[in-house]
Steps between C-alpha positions, in 0.01 A plus 500: 500500500253566776124455473459877508742547208333220302157654559634840393632355174172321432307820559735703278490249213122470529459877464737505202308215339166681535646819356647313202166327435316834506749649254454197275121541509535864393684385186229257386276748314793608283607137450143431385491800263831400339406129503846437643384170646438364146835627376664307785316175426230507769146397410329774699562790733382281788763238419766773471410644842472159667834372377701816556357615831249247629208736441150348485242559226283706736783745568573541129131562426476756780806692378370511143152604619641785707727609217199526269299685765767766554606535136501864391534640849806706589789317666587609851866474599 
């Protein structure tokens, strides 16, 4: 494998990783509402997010804050 091919794979996997993390973050408000983290044996939503996806407390707080801010607004697809 050449350096160019290796770099291409790293770039591709990095993009996929970021997309997966963003999708995971979008699920957190619903996980919080359903208290799924407690049903699965986690002590908190922060612990759930950290163990499953390596998400920090600040990111979890930001997602929940934004979810609350935009609650009741129409969803744009």
